[in-house]
PDB file of N, CA, C, O and CB in Angstrom:
ATOM      1  N   UNK A   1      -1.927  -8.732 -12.209  1.00  0.00           N
ATOM      2  CA  UNK A   1      -2.910  -7.775 -11.775  1.00  0.00           C
ATOM      3  C   UNK A   1      -3.437  -7.043 -13.001  1.00  0.00           C
ATOM      4  O   UNK A   1      -2.659  -6.555 -13.821  1.00  0.00           O
ATOM      5  CB  UNK A   1      -2.314  -6.791 -10.740  1.00  0.00           C
ATOM      6  N   UNK A   2      -4.735  -6.968 -13.122  1.00  0.00           N
ATOM      7  CA  UNK A   2      -5.341  -6.326 -14.270  1.00  0.00           C
ATOM      8  C   UNK A   2      -5.277  -4.817 -14.191  1.00  0.00           C
ATOM      9  O   UNK A   2      -4.754  -4.250 -13.232  1.00  0.00           O
ATOM     10  CB  UNK A   2      -6.759  -6.762 -14.408  1.00  0.00           C
ATOM     11  N   UNK A   3      -5.814  -4.179 -15.206  1.00  0.00           N
ATOM     12  CA  UNK A   3      -5.763  -2.724 -15.253  1.00  0.00           C
ATOM     13  C   UNK A   3      -7.054  -2.082 -14.756  1.00  0.00           C
ATOM     14  O   UNK A   3      -7.191  -0.860 -14.811  1.00  0.00           O
ATOM     15  CB  UNK A   3      -5.475  -2.266 -16.663  1.00  0.00           C
ATOM     16  N   UNK A   4      -7.991  -2.873 -14.279  1.00  0.00           N
ATOM     17  CA  UNK A   4      -9.275  -2.361 -13.819  1.00  0.00           C
ATOM     18  C   UNK A   4      -9.196  -2.000 -12.338  1.00  0.00           C
ATOM     19  O   UNK A   4      -9.642  -2.756 -11.475  1.00  0.00           O
ATOM     20  CB  UNK A   4     -10.392  -3.396 -14.065  1.00  0.00           C
ATOM     21  N   UNK A   5      -8.621  -0.835 -12.062  1.00  0.00           N
ATOM     22  CA  UNK A   5      -8.467  -0.388 -10.685  1.00  0.00           C
ATOM     23  C   UNK A   5      -8.982   1.031 -10.533  1.00  0.00           C
ATOM     24  O   UNK A   5      -8.752   1.892 -11.383  1.00  0.00           O
ATOM     25  CB  UNK A   5      -7.002  -0.475 -10.246  1.00  0.00           C
ATOM     26  N   UNK A   6      -9.674   1.251  -9.446  1.00  0.00           N
ATOM     27  CA  UNK A   6     -10.130   2.592  -9.117  1.00  0.00           C
ATOM     28  C   UNK A   6      -9.253   3.087  -7.978  1.00  0.00           C
ATOM     29  O   UNK A   6      -9.177   2.461  -6.921  1.00  0.00           O
ATOM     30  CB  UNK A   6     -11.657   2.614  -8.729  1.00  0.00           C
ATOM     31  N   UNK A   7      -8.595   4.213  -8.201  1.00  0.00           N
ATOM     32  CA  UNK A   7      -7.694   4.798  -7.219  1.00  0.00           C
ATOM     33  C   UNK A   7      -8.386   5.985  -6.567  1.00  0.00           C
ATOM     34  O   UNK A   7      -8.902   6.872  -7.248  1.00  0.00           O
ATOM     35  CB  UNK A   7      -6.351   5.227  -7.873  1.00  0.00           C
ATOM     36  N   UNK A   8      -8.391   5.990  -5.234  1.00  0.00           N
ATOM     37  CA  UNK A   8      -8.944   7.120  -4.490  1.00  0.00           C
ATOM     38  C   UNK A   8      -7.796   8.001  -4.036  1.00  0.00           C
ATOM     39  O   UNK A   8      -6.801   7.504  -3.508  1.00  0.00           O
ATOM     40  CB  UNK A   8      -9.795   6.642  -3.272  1.00  0.00           C
ATOM     41  N   UNK A   9      -7.925   9.303  -4.239  1.00  0.00           N
ATOM     42  CA  UNK A   9      -6.955  10.273  -3.749  1.00  0.00           C
ATOM     43  C   UNK A   9      -7.639  11.149  -2.714  1.00  0.00           C
ATOM     44  O   UNK A   9      -8.718  11.691  -2.957  1.00  0.00           O
ATOM     45  CB  UNK A   9      -6.370  11.130  -4.912  1.00  0.00           C
ATOM     46  N   UNK A  10      -7.002  11.284  -1.560  1.00  0.00           N
ATOM     47  CA  UNK A  10      -7.579  12.069  -0.472  1.00  0.00           C
ATOM     48  C   UNK A  10      -6.519  13.045   0.016  1.00  0.00           C
ATOM     49  O   UNK A  10      -5.394  12.647   0.319  1.00  0.00           O
ATOM     50  CB  UNK A  10      -8.085  11.151   0.695  1.00  0.00           C
ATOM     51  N   UNK A  11      -6.876  14.320   0.092  1.00  0.00           N
ATOM     52  CA  UNK A  11      -5.962  15.314   0.633  1.00  0.00           C
ATOM     53  C   UNK A  11      -6.291  15.547   2.106  1.00  0.00           C
ATOM     54  O   UNK A  11      -7.425  15.876   2.455  1.00  0.00           O
ATOM     55  CB  UNK A  11      -6.045  16.641  -0.172  1.00  0.00           C
ATOM     56  N   UNK A  12      -5.294  15.375   2.959  1.00  0.00           N
ATOM     57  CA  UNK A  12      -5.475  15.580   4.398  1.00  0.00           C
ATOM     58  C   UNK A  12      -5.374  17.074   4.727  1.00  0.00           C
ATOM     59  O   UNK A  12      -4.941  17.879   3.902  1.00  0.00           O
ATOM     60  CB  UNK A  12      -4.417  14.770   5.208  1.00  0.00           C
ATOM     61  N   UNK A  13      -5.781  17.418   5.937  1.00  0.00           N
ATOM     62  CA  UNK A  13      -5.730  18.811   6.374  1.00  0.00           C
ATOM     63  C   UNK A  13      -4.319  19.380   6.358  1.00  0.00           C
ATOM     64  O   UNK A  13      -4.137  20.586   6.193  1.00  0.00           O
ATOM     65  CB  UNK A  13      -6.307  18.935   7.762  1.00  0.00           C
ATOM     66  N   UNK A  14      -3.317  18.520   6.527  1.00  0.00           N
ATOM     67  CA  UNK A  14      -1.931  18.989   6.539  1.00  0.00           C
ATOM     68  C   UNK A  14      -1.336  19.107   5.135  1.00  0.00           C
ATOM     69  O   UNK A  14      -0.160  19.440   4.988  1.00  0.00           O
ATOM     70  CB  UNK A  14      -1.082  18.054   7.373  1.00  0.00           C
ATOM     71  N   UNK A  15      -2.141  18.836   4.101  1.00  0.00           N
ATOM     72  CA  UNK A  15      -1.684  18.974   2.719  1.00  0.00           C
ATOM     73  C   UNK A  15      -1.128  17.703   2.112  1.00  0.00           C
ATOM     74  O   UNK A  15      -0.905  17.648   0.903  1.00  0.00           O
ATOM     75  CB  UNK A  15      -0.652  20.025   2.645  1.00  0.00           C
ATOM     76  N   UNK A  16      -0.899  16.680   2.919  1.00  0.00           N
ATOM     77  CA  UNK A  16      -0.413  15.410   2.385  1.00  0.00           C
ATOM     78  C   UNK A  16      -1.542  14.671   1.686  1.00  0.00           C
ATOM     79  O   UNK A  16      -2.719  14.887   1.975  1.00  0.00           O
ATOM     80  CB  UNK A  16       0.187  14.538   3.504  1.00  0.00           C
ATOM     81  N   UNK A  17      -1.165  13.795   0.762  1.00  0.00           N
ATOM     82  CA  UNK A  17      -2.126  13.037  -0.033  1.00  0.00           C
ATOM     83  C   UNK A  17      -2.038  11.554   0.283  1.00  0.00           C
ATOM     84  O   UNK A  17      -0.950  11.020   0.501  1.00  0.00           O
ATOM     85  CB  UNK A  17      -1.893  13.271  -1.524  1.00  0.00           C
ATOM     86  N   UNK A  18      -3.176  10.898   0.307  1.00  0.00           N
ATOM     87  CA  UNK A  18      -3.257   9.439   0.406  1.00  0.00           C
ATOM     88  C   UNK A  18      -3.788   8.917  -0.920  1.00  0.00           C
ATOM     89  O   UNK A  18      -4.723   9.477  -1.491  1.00  0.00           O
ATOM     90  CB  UNK A  18      -4.173   8.987   1.605  1.00  0.00           C
ATOM     91  N   UNK A  19      -3.188   7.850  -1.398  1.00  0.00           N
ATOM     92  CA  UNK A  19      -3.647   7.171  -2.610  1.00  0.00           C
ATOM     93  C   UNK A  19      -4.014   5.750  -2.202  1.00  0.00           C
ATOM     94  O   UNK A  19      -3.217   5.050  -1.577  1.00  0.00           O
ATOM     95  CB  UNK A  19      -2.545   7.185  -3.755  1.00  0.00           C
ATOM     96  N   UNK A  20      -5.222   5.331  -2.557  1.00  0.00           N
ATOM     97  CA  UNK A  20      -5.739   4.046  -2.099  1.00  0.00           C
ATOM     98  C   UNK A  20      -6.251   3.242  -3.282  1.00  0.00           C
ATOM     99  O   UNK A  20      -7.063   3.723  -4.073  1.00  0.00           O
ATOM    100  CB  UNK A  20      -6.858   4.243  -1.057  1.00  0.00           C
ATOM    101  N   UNK A  21      -5.765   2.012  -3.393  1.00  0.00           N
ATOM    102  CA  UNK A  21      -6.264   1.059  -4.382  1.00  0.00           C
ATOM    103  C   UNK A  21      -7.006  -0.009  -3.588  1.00  0.00           C
ATOM    104  O   UNK A  21      -6.398  -0.958  -3.092  1.00  0.00           O
ATOM    105  CB  UNK A  21      -5.090   0.437  -5.272  1.00  0.00           C
ATOM    106  N   UNK A  22      -8.311   0.149  -3.470  1.00  0.00           N
ATOM    107  CA  UNK A  22      -9.111  -0.743  -2.626  1.00  0.00           C
ATOM    108  C   UNK A  22      -9.141  -2.166  -3.167  1.00  0.00           C
ATOM    109  O   UNK A  22      -9.175  -3.120  -2.390  1.00  0.00           O
ATOM    110  CB  UNK A  22     -10.529  -0.213  -2.503  1.00  0.00           C
ATOM    111  N   UNK A  23      -9.130  -2.320  -4.476  1.00  0.00           N
ATOM    112  CA  UNK A  23      -9.171  -3.659  -5.064  1.00  0.00           C
ATOM    113  C   UNK A  23      -7.924  -4.456  -4.677  1.00  0.00           C
ATOM    114  O   UNK A  23      -8.006  -5.641  -4.356  1.00  0.00           O
ATOM    115  CB  UNK A  23      -9.293  -3.571  -6.600  1.00  0.00           C
ATOM    116  N   UNK A  24      -6.778  -3.790  -4.711  1.00  0.00           N
ATOM    117  CA  UNK A  24      -5.529  -4.458  -4.348  1.00  0.00           C
ATOM    118  C   UNK A  24      -5.319  -4.473  -2.839  1.00  0.00           C
ATOM    119  O   UNK A  24      -4.507  -5.246  -2.331  1.00  0.00           O
ATOM    120  CB  UNK A  24      -4.349  -3.776  -5.028  1.00  0.00           C
ATOM    121  N   UNK A  25      -6.047  -3.621  -2.122  1.00  0.00           N
ATOM    122  CA  UNK A  25      -5.892  -3.542  -0.679  1.00  0.00           C
ATOM    123  C   UNK A  25      -4.593  -2.871  -0.272  1.00  0.00           C
ATOM    124  O   UNK A  25      -3.961  -3.258   0.711  1.00  0.00           O
ATOM    125  CB  UNK A  25      -5.960  -4.916  -0.081  1.00  0.00           C
ATOM    126  N   UNK A  26      -4.197  -1.850  -1.046  1.00  0.00           N
ATOM    127  CA  UNK A  26      -2.925  -1.172  -0.813  1.00  0.00           C
ATOM    128  C   UNK A  26      -3.173   0.332  -0.752  1.00  0.00           C
ATOM    129  O   UNK A  26      -3.994   0.874  -1.492  1.00  0.00           O
ATOM    130  CB  UNK A  26      -1.888  -1.522  -1.928  1.00  0.00           C
ATOM    131  N   UNK A  27      -2.441   0.995   0.150  1.00  0.00           N
ATOM    132  CA  UNK A  27      -2.529   2.445   0.265  1.00  0.00           C
ATOM    133  C   UNK A  27      -1.139   3.007   0.473  1.00  0.00           C
ATOM    134  O   UNK A  27      -0.241   2.314   0.950  1.00  0.00           O
ATOM    135  CB  UNK A  27      -3.468   2.860   1.422  1.00  0.00           C
ATOM    136  N   UNK A  28      -0.969   4.268   0.113  1.00  0.00           N
ATOM    137  CA  UNK A  28       0.294   4.946   0.330  1.00  0.00           C
ATOM    138  C   UNK A  28       0.009   6.425   0.468  1.00  0.00           C
ATOM    139  O   UNK A  28      -1.137   6.859   0.351  1.00  0.00           O
ATOM    140  CB  UNK A  28       1.298   4.670  -0.821  1.00  0.00           C
ATOM    141  N   UNK A  29       1.059   7.202   0.718  1.00  0.00           N
ATOM    142  CA  UNK A  29       0.867   8.637   0.873  1.00  0.00           C
ATOM    143  C   UNK A  29       2.078   9.388   0.365  1.00  0.00           C
ATOM    144  O   UNK A  29       3.107   8.792   0.044  1.00  0.00           O
ATOM    145  CB  UNK A  29       0.595   8.993   2.334  1.00  0.00           C
ATOM    146  N   UNK A  30       1.948  10.699   0.295  1.00  0.00           N
ATOM    147  CA  UNK A  30       3.052  11.552  -0.117  1.00  0.00           C
ATOM    148  C   UNK A  30       2.670  13.006   0.016  1.00  0.00           C
ATOM    149  O   UNK A  30       1.496  13.327   0.200  1.00  0.00           O
ATOM    150  CB  UNK A  30       3.470  11.246  -1.549  1.00  0.00           C
ATOM    151  N   UNK A  31       3.650  13.892  -0.074  1.00  0.00           N
ATOM    152  CA  UNK A  31       3.380  15.322   0.086  1.00  0.00           C
ATOM    153  C   UNK A  31       2.651  15.943  -1.107  1.00  0.00           C
ATOM    154  O   UNK A  31       2.104  17.041  -1.002  1.00  0.00           O
ATOM    155  CB  UNK A  31       4.672  16.053   0.312  1.00  0.00           C
ATOM    156  N   UNK A  32       2.647  15.236  -2.242  1.00  0.00           N
ATOM    157  CA  UNK A  32       1.922  15.705  -3.428  1.00  0.00           C
ATOM    158  C   UNK A  32       1.104  14.552  -3.993  1.00  0.00           C
ATOM    159  O   UNK A  32       1.335  13.390  -3.659  1.00  0.00           O
ATOM    160  CB  UNK A  32       2.904  16.268  -4.507  1.00  0.00           C
ATOM    161  N   UNK A  33       0.147  14.886  -4.850  1.00  0.00           N
ATOM    162  CA  UNK A  33      -0.654  13.833  -5.495  1.00  0.00           C
ATOM    163  C   UNK A  33       0.249  12.891  -6.277  1.00  0.00           C
ATOM    164  O   UNK A  33       0.113  11.670  -6.198  1.00  0.00           O
ATOM    165  CB  UNK A  33      -1.723  14.448  -6.434  1.00  0.00           C
ATOM    166  N   UNK A  34       1.183  13.482  -7.039  1.00  0.00           N
ATOM    167  CA  UNK A  34       2.068  12.677  -7.880  1.00  0.00           C
ATOM    168  C   UNK A  34       2.911  11.722  -7.039  1.00  0.00           C
ATOM    169  O   UNK A  34       3.055  10.550  -7.385  1.00  0.00           O
ATOM    170  CB  UNK A  34       2.977  13.583  -8.713  1.00  0.00           C
ATOM    171  N   UNK A  35       3.459  12.215  -5.950  1.00  0.00           N
ATOM    172  CA  UNK A  35       4.276  11.362  -5.085  1.00  0.00           C
ATOM    173  C   UNK A  35       3.436  10.255  -4.467  1.00  0.00           C
ATOM    174  O   UNK A  35       3.877   9.108  -4.389  1.00  0.00           O
ATOM    175  CB  UNK A  35       4.945  12.195  -3.983  1.00  0.00           C
ATOM    176  N   UNK A  36       2.232  10.590  -4.027  1.00  0.00           N
ATOM    177  CA  UNK A  36       1.349   9.572  -3.449  1.00  0.00           C
ATOM    178  C   UNK A  36       1.056   8.476  -4.469  1.00  0.00           C
ATOM    179  O   UNK A  36       1.056   7.294  -4.125  1.00  0.00           O
ATOM    180  CB  UNK A  36       0.032  10.211  -2.958  1.00  0.00           C
ATOM    181  N   UNK A  37       0.807   8.855  -5.713  1.00  0.00           N
ATOM    182  CA  UNK A  37       0.538   7.869  -6.764  1.00  0.00           C
ATOM    183  C   UNK A  37       1.779   7.030  -7.082  1.00  0.00           C
ATOM    184  O   UNK A  37       1.675   5.819  -7.277  1.00  0.00           O
ATOM    185  CB  UNK A  37       0.045   8.570  -8.033  1.00  0.00           C
ATOM    186  N   UNK A  38       2.951   7.670  -7.134  1.00  0.00           N
ATOM    187  CA  UNK A  38       4.189   6.928  -7.379  1.00  0.00           C
ATOM    188  C   UNK A  38       4.457   5.943  -6.243  1.00  0.00           C
ATOM    189  O   UNK A  38       4.857   4.803  -6.483  1.00  0.00           O
ATOM    190  CB  UNK A  38       5.379   7.896  -7.540  1.00  0.00           C
ATOM    191  N   UNK A  39       4.237   6.386  -5.013  1.00  0.00           N
ATOM    192  CA  UNK A  39       4.425   5.506  -3.864  1.00  0.00           C
ATOM    193  C   UNK A  39       3.424   4.350  -3.890  1.00  0.00           C
ATOM    194  O   UNK A  39       3.757   3.226  -3.514  1.00  0.00           O
ATOM    195  CB  UNK A  39       4.286   6.299  -2.557  1.00  0.00           C
ATOM    196  N   UNK A  40       2.199   4.629  -4.334  1.00  0.00           N
ATOM    197  CA  UNK A  40       1.190   3.575  -4.443  1.00  0.00           C
ATOM    198  C   UNK A  40       1.615   2.536  -5.478  1.00  0.00           C
ATOM    199  O   UNK A  40       1.452   1.337  -5.254  1.00  0.00           O
ATOM    200  CB  UNK A  40      -0.182   4.172  -4.817  1.00  0.00           C
ATOM    201  N   UNK A  41       2.154   2.987  -6.600  1.00  0.00           N
ATOM    202  CA  UNK A  41       2.642   2.050  -7.619  1.00  0.00           C
ATOM    203  C   UNK A  41       3.706   1.124  -7.044  1.00  0.00           C
ATOM    204  O   UNK A  41       3.668  -0.088  -7.257  1.00  0.00           O
ATOM    205  CB  UNK A  41       3.207   2.814  -8.826  1.00  0.00           C
ATOM    206  N   UNK A  42       4.658   1.705  -6.311  1.00  0.00           N
ATOM    207  CA  UNK A  42       5.727   0.903  -5.705  1.00  0.00           C
ATOM    208  C   UNK A  42       5.154  -0.073  -4.675  1.00  0.00           C
ATOM    209  O   UNK A  42       5.504  -1.253  -4.665  1.00  0.00           O
ATOM    210  CB  UNK A  42       6.782   1.819  -5.042  1.00  0.00           C
ATOM    211  N   UNK A  43       4.276   0.427  -3.813  1.00  0.00           N
ATOM    212  CA  UNK A  43       3.694  -0.417  -2.766  1.00  0.00           C
ATOM    213  C   UNK A  43       2.871  -1.553  -3.367  1.00  0.00           C
ATOM    214  O   UNK A  43       2.913  -2.682  -2.880  1.00  0.00           O
ATOM    215  CB  UNK A  43       2.820   0.424  -1.825  1.00  0.00           C
ATOM    216  N   UNK A  44       2.125  -1.250  -4.427  1.00  0.00           N
ATOM    217  CA  UNK A  44       1.307  -2.274  -5.078  1.00  0.00           C
ATOM    218  C   UNK A  44       2.192  -3.341  -5.701  1.00  0.00           C
ATOM    219  O   UNK A  44       1.908  -4.533  -5.581  1.00  0.00           O
ATOM    220  CB  UNK A  44       0.396  -1.646  -6.149  1.00  0.00           C
ATOM    221  N   UNK A  45       3.263  -2.921  -6.366  1.00  0.00           N
ATOM    222  CA  UNK A  45       4.182  -3.881  -6.991  1.00  0.00           C
ATOM    223  C   UNK A  45       4.786  -4.803  -5.932  1.00  0.00           C
ATOM    224  O   UNK A  45       4.826  -6.020  -6.115  1.00  0.00           O
ATOM    225  CB  UNK A  45       5.305  -3.141  -7.762  1.00  0.00           C
ATOM    226  N   UNK A  46       5.255  -4.225  -4.827  1.00  0.00           N
ATOM    227  CA  UNK A  46       5.847  -5.034  -3.768  1.00  0.00           C
ATOM    228  C   UNK A  46       4.819  -5.969  -3.127  1.00  0.00           C
ATOM    229  O   UNK A  46       5.135  -7.108  -2.782  1.00  0.00           O
ATOM    230  CB  UNK A  46       6.465  -4.132  -2.704  1.00  0.00           C
ATOM    231  N   UNK A  47       3.599  -5.484  -2.973  1.00  0.00           N
ATOM    232  CA  UNK A  47       2.542  -6.306  -2.383  1.00  0.00           C
ATOM    233  C   UNK A  47       2.214  -7.484  -3.280  1.00  0.00           C
ATOM    234  O   UNK A  47       2.074  -8.608  -2.798  1.00  0.00           O
ATOM    235  CB  UNK A  47       1.284  -5.470  -2.131  1.00  0.00           C
ATOM    236  N   UNK A  48       2.090  -7.247  -4.569  1.00  0.00           N
ATOM    237  CA  UNK A  48       1.794  -8.324  -5.519  1.00  0.00           C
ATOM    238  C   UNK A  48       2.922  -9.348  -5.507  1.00  0.00           C
ATOM    239  O   UNK A  48       2.667 -10.552  -5.494  1.00  0.00           O
ATOM    240  CB  UNK A  48       1.589  -7.761  -6.950  1.00  0.00           C
ATOM    241  N   UNK A  49       4.174  -8.874  -5.512  1.00  0.00           N
ATOM    242  CA  UNK A  49       5.313  -9.798  -5.468  1.00  0.00           C
ATOM    243  C   UNK A  49       5.278 -10.637  -4.200  1.00  0.00           C
ATOM    244  O   UNK A  49       5.509 -11.845  -4.250  1.00  0.00           O
ATOM    245  CB  UNK A  49       6.640  -9.027  -5.553  1.00  0.00           C
ATOM    246  N   UNK A  50       4.993 -10.011  -3.064  1.00  0.00           N
ATOM    247  CA  UNK A  50       4.950 -10.743  -1.794  1.00  0.00           C
ATOM    248  C   UNK A  50       3.818 -11.762  -1.781  1.00  0.00           C
ATOM    249  O   UNK A  50       3.978 -12.870  -1.271  1.00  0.00           O
ATOM    250  CB  UNK A  50       4.790  -9.771  -0.621  1.00  0.00           C
ATOM    251  N   UNK A  51       2.684 -11.388  -2.339  1.00  0.00           N
ATOM    252  CA  UNK A  51       1.546 -12.314  -2.372  1.00  0.00           C
ATOM    253  C   UNK A  51       1.802 -13.494  -3.288  1.00  0.00           C
ATOM    254  O   UNK A  51       1.240 -14.571  -3.088  1.00  0.00           O
ATOM    255  CB  UNK A  51       0.289 -11.590  -2.815  1.00  0.00           C
ATOM    256  N   UNK A  52       2.644 -13.301  -4.292  1.00  0.00           N
ATOM    257  CA  UNK A  52       2.914 -14.367  -5.254  1.00  0.00           C
ATOM    258  C   UNK A  52       4.031 -15.308  -4.809  1.00  0.00           C
ATOM    259  O   UNK A  52       4.242 -16.348  -5.433  1.00  0.00           O
ATOM    260  CB  UNK A  52       3.268 -13.769  -6.587  1.00  0.00           C
ATOM    261  N   UNK A  53       4.739 -14.964  -3.757  1.00  0.00           N
ATOM    262  CA  UNK A  53       5.780 -15.860  -3.263  1.00  0.00           C
ATOM    263  C   UNK A  53       5.139 -16.868  -2.322  1.00  0.00           C
ATOM    264  O   UNK A  53       4.104 -16.602  -1.711  1.00  0.00           O
ATOM    265  CB  UNK A  53       6.918 -15.068  -2.546  1.00  0.00           C
ATOM    266  N   UNK A  54       5.765 -18.009  -2.218  1.00  0.00           N
ATOM    267  CA  UNK A  54       5.224 -19.050  -1.355  1.00  0.00           C
ATOM    268  C   UNK A  54       6.008 -19.145  -0.053  1.00  0.00           C
ATOM    269  O   UNK A  54       5.912 -20.138   0.667  1.00  0.00           O
ATOM    270  CB  UNK A  54       5.235 -20.397  -2.074  1.00  0.00           C
ATOM    271  N   UNK A  55       6.779 -18.115   0.242  1.00  0.00           N
ATOM    272  CA  UNK A  55       7.541 -18.092   1.482  1.00  0.00           C
ATOM    273  C   UNK A  55       6.600 -17.750   2.632  1.00  0.00           C
ATOM    274  O   UNK A  55       5.804 -16.815   2.546  1.00  0.00           O
ATOM    275  CB  UNK A  55       8.715 -17.073   1.400  1.00  0.00           C
ATOM    276  N   UNK A  56       6.705 -18.517   3.695  1.00  0.00           N
ATOM    277  CA  UNK A  56       5.856 -18.251   4.859  1.00  0.00           C
ATOM    278  C   UNK A  56       6.266 -16.930   5.506  1.00  0.00           C
ATOM    279  O   UNK A  56       7.436 -16.547   5.480  1.00  0.00           O
ATOM    280  CB  UNK A  56       5.947 -19.412   5.888  1.00  0.00           C
ATOM    281  N   UNK A  57       5.301 -16.256   6.076  1.00  0.00           N
ATOM    282  CA  UNK A  57       5.582 -15.011   6.778  1.00  0.00           C
ATOM    283  C   UNK A  57       6.386 -15.320   8.031  1.00  0.00           C
ATOM    284  O   UNK A  57       6.181 -16.355   8.665  1.00  0.00           O
ATOM    285  CB  UNK A  57       4.271 -14.261   7.133  1.00  0.00           C
ATOM    286  N   UNK A  58       7.300 -14.427   8.390  1.00  0.00           N
ATOM    287  CA  UNK A  58       8.080 -14.680   9.601  1.00  0.00           C
ATOM    288  C   UNK A  58       7.206 -14.603  10.844  1.00  0.00           C
ATOM    289  O   UNK A  58       6.190 -13.907  10.869  1.00  0.00           O
ATOM    290  CB  UNK A  58       9.234 -13.682   9.710  1.00  0.00           C
ATOM    291  N   UNK A  59       7.617 -15.324  11.864  1.00  0.00           N
ATOM    292  CA  UNK A  59       6.894 -15.275  13.131  1.00  0.00           C
ATOM    293  C   UNK A  59       7.138 -13.917  13.780  1.00  0.00           C
ATOM    294  O   UNK A  59       8.259 -13.409  13.751  1.00  0.00           O
ATOM    295  CB  UNK A  59       7.336 -16.434  14.079  1.00  0.00           C
ATOM    296  N   UNK A  60       6.105 -13.330  14.360  1.00  0.00           N
ATOM    297  CA  UNK A  60       6.288 -12.045  15.033  1.00  0.00           C
ATOM    298  C   UNK A  60       7.242 -12.205  16.219  1.00  0.00           C
ATOM    299  O   UNK A  60       7.183 -13.193  16.950  1.00  0.00           O
ATOM    300  CB  UNK A  60       4.926 -11.477  15.505  1.00  0.00           C
ATOM    301  N   UNK A  61       8.114 -11.225  16.393  1.00  0.00           N
ATOM    302  CA  UNK A  61       9.075 -11.257  17.488  1.00  0.00           C
ATOM    303  C   UNK A  61       8.991  -9.942  18.250  1.00  0.00           C
ATOM    304  O   UNK A  61       9.907  -9.120  18.211  1.00  0.00           O
ATOM    305  CB  UNK A  61      10.519 -11.505  16.964  1.00  0.00           C
ATOM    306  N   UNK A  62       7.868  -9.763  18.944  1.00  0.00           N
ATOM    307  CA  UNK A  62       7.657  -8.544  19.713  1.00  0.00           C
ATOM    308  C   UNK A  62       7.011  -8.935  21.029  1.00  0.00           C
ATOM    309  O   UNK A  62       6.066  -9.724  21.037  1.00  0.00           O
ATOM    310  CB  UNK A  62       6.775  -7.512  18.931  1.00  0.00           C
ATOM    311  N   UNK A  63       7.497  -8.404  22.141  1.00  0.00           N
ATOM    312  CA  UNK A  63       6.958  -8.801  23.441  1.00  0.00           C
ATOM    313  C   UNK A  63       5.488  -8.454  23.629  1.00  0.00           C
ATOM    314  O   UNK A  63       4.810  -9.092  24.435  1.00  0.00           O
ATOM    315  CB  UNK A  63       7.752  -8.159  24.526  1.00  0.00           C
ATOM    316  N   UNK A  64       4.981  -7.470  22.915  1.00  0.00           N
ATOM    317  CA  UNK A  64       3.588  -7.077  23.080  1.00  0.00           C
ATOM    318  C   UNK A  64       2.634  -7.855  22.180  1.00  0.00           C
ATOM    319  O   UNK A  64       1.416  -7.712  22.289  1.00  0.00           O
ATOM    320  CB  UNK A  64       3.444  -5.610  22.809  1.00  0.00           C
ATOM    321  N   UNK A  65       3.193  -8.686  21.281  1.00  0.00           N
ATOM    322  CA  UNK A  65       2.358  -9.465  20.367  1.00  0.00           C
ATOM    323  C   UNK A  65       2.047 -10.815  20.980  1.00  0.00           C
ATOM    324  O   UNK A  65       2.955 -11.572  21.325  1.00  0.00           O
ATOM    325  CB  UNK A  65       3.049  -9.642  18.999  1.00  0.00           C
ATOM    326  N   UNK A  66       0.793 -11.111  21.115  1.00  0.00           N
ATOM    327  CA  UNK A  66       0.380 -12.394  21.663  1.00  0.00           C
ATOM    328  C   UNK A  66      -0.263 -13.218  20.552  1.00  0.00           C
ATOM    329  O   UNK A  66      -1.319 -12.846  20.040  1.00  0.00           O
ATOM    330  CB  UNK A  66      -0.600 -12.205  22.857  1.00  0.00           C
ATOM    331  N   UNK A  67       0.354 -14.320  20.179  1.00  0.00           N
ATOM    332  CA  UNK A  67      -0.172 -15.153  19.098  1.00  0.00           C
ATOM    333  C   UNK A  67      -1.345 -15.975  19.561  1.00  0.00           C
ATOM    334  O   UNK A  67      -1.914 -16.736  18.778  1.00  0.00           O
ATOM    335  CB  UNK A  67       0.905 -16.063  18.551  1.00  0.00           C
TER     336      UNK A  67
END
């Protein structure tokens, strides 16, 4: 993943922050800007790792999910 990313930070009415990396398609949140950004870093890393694996996604196992 390159370094050319634009991160959006949004403060909600309850004071929590959302951090969004639209290019990577990942978002996270936290009670502070710093926490939201740290959580976004973790979420982005895990997302990239998952996208790079060739393991098939598990089949959904929920009674309300109709394939």
